[in-house]
C-alpha positions in Angstrom: 26.3 -42.3 -49.0 25.0 -39.0 -47.6 24.8 -35.8 -49.7 27.7 -33.3 -49.1 27.9 -29.5 -49.2 30.6 -27.2 -49.6 32.2 -25.7 -46.3 34.5 -22.6 -46.1 35.7 -21.3 -42.7 37.8 -18.0 -43.0 39.4 -15.9 -40.4 41.2 -12.8 -40.9 44.5 -14.4 -41.3 43.7 -17.5 -43.5 41.3 -19.9 -45.1 41.1 -22.3 -42.2 38.9 -24.9 -44.1 37.7 -25.2 -47.6 36.2 -28.5 -48.8 33.2 -30.7 -48.8 31.4 -32.6 -45.8 28.0 -34.1 -45.0 27.4 -32.5 -41.7 28.4 -29.9 -39.2 27.2 -29.0 -35.8 27.9 -25.4 -34.5 26.9 -23.2 -31.6 25.0 -20.1 -32.4 23.8 -17.5 -29.9 20.5 -19.3 -30.1 21.9 -22.8 -29.4 23.8 -25.6 -31.2 22.5 -26.5 -34.6 23.3 -29.3 -37.2 23.5 -28.6 -40.7 23.2 -31.2 -43.5 23.1 -30.9 -47.5 20.4 -28.6 -48.8 19.7 -27.0 -45.6 17.2 -23.9 -45.6 18.9 -20.6 -45.9 20.4 -19.3 -42.5 22.3 -16.4 -41.1 23.4 -16.8 -37.6 25.8 -15.2 -35.0 28.4 -17.5 -33.6 29.7 -17.0 -30.0 32.8 -18.7 -28.7 32.1 -22.5 -29.0 32.8 -25.7 -30.4 32.5 -26.6 -34.3 32.1 -30.4 -35.3 32.9 -31.4 -39.1 32.0 -34.8 -40.3 34.9 -36.4 -42.2 34.7 -38.7 -45.1 35.2 -41.6 -42.8 32.4 -40.7 -40.5 34.5 -39.6 -37.7 34.3 -35.9 -36.4 36.9 -33.3 -36.3 36.6 -30.6 -33.8 37.6 -27.0 -33.8 37.3 -24.0 -31.5 35.7 -21.0 -32.9 36.1 -17.5 -31.4 33.1 -15.6 -32.4 31.9 -14.9 -35.9 29.1 -15.6 -38.4 27.5 -18.5 -40.2 26.0 -18.1 -43.7 24.0 -21.1 -45.1 22.3 -21.2 -48.5 22.5 -22.8 -52.0 24.4 -26.0 -50.5 27.1 -23.9 -49.1 28.2 -23.1 -45.8 30.4 -20.1 -44.9 32.0 -19.4 -41.5 33.6 -16.0 -40.9 35.2 -16.2 -37.5 37.7 -14.2 -35.7 39.7 -17.2 -34.9 39.5 -21.0 -35.3 41.8 -23.9 -34.1 41.7 -27.6 -34.3 41.1 -29.0 -31.0 44.2 -31.3 -31.4 46.2 -28.2 -32.2 45.3 -26.1 -29.0 48.1 -25.7 -26.4 46.0 -26.2 -23.2 48.8 -24.9 -20.9 48.7 -21.5 -22.8 45.0 -21.6 -22.9 45.0 -21.8 -19.1 47.5 -19.1 -18.6 45.2 -16.9 -20.8 42.3 -17.9 -18.7 44.0 -16.9 -15.5 45.1 -13.5 -17.1 41.6 -12.6 -18.2 40.2 -13.5 -14.7 42.9 -11.3 -13.2 42.0 -8.3 -15.7 38.4 -8.7 -14.9 39.2 -8.5 -11.0 40.8 -5.3 -11.5 38.9 -2.0 -11.6 39.0 -0.8 -15.4 37.1 1.0 -18.0 33.9 -0.6 -19.7 36.0 -1.3 -22.8 38.8 -2.9 -20.9 36.4 -5.1 -19.1 34.6 -6.1 -22.3 37.8 -7.1 -23.8 38.7 -9.2 -21.0 35.5 -11.0 -20.9 36.0 -11.8 -24.6 39.3 -13.1 -23.7 37.9 -15.3 -20.8 35.4 -16.7 -23.1 37.7 -17.5 -25.8 40.2 -19.3 -23.2 37.5 -21.3 -21.8 36.2 -22.4 -25.2 39.6 -23.4 -26.0 40.3 -25.4 -22.8 36.9 -27.2 -23.3 37.4 -27.9 -26.9 41.1 -28.7 -26.4 40.3 -31.3 -23.6 38.3 -33.4 -26.2 41.2 -35.0 -27.5 43.2 -35.2 -24.0 
């Protein structure tokens, strides 16, 4: 049996996941990385992207992460994220409406802050649609 490590995923609203796993695959700003037990220390920025967690039975459970920070060390992994949703709980119709709204906002002339917020909303919507489609 593969060695496990502690994984804790926290959003501003709740503790999303707190348990043991043997492997995760997560998207960082530098690319996708895999983390196993006793991984070297690491801190990385997370854009919107998928997170895969290996379950006890060897299968994978996928979640959509909406920006955050990854910290690895002392056989523990912590993810602090703005939002996280399990792939099988994503409402694809709502995510597609959110994508359309973000694209409409980007097309309108706005100030820089409004454009940045619309771009973030679009990235989150596209990530949710991509990850939510894994189980459909």
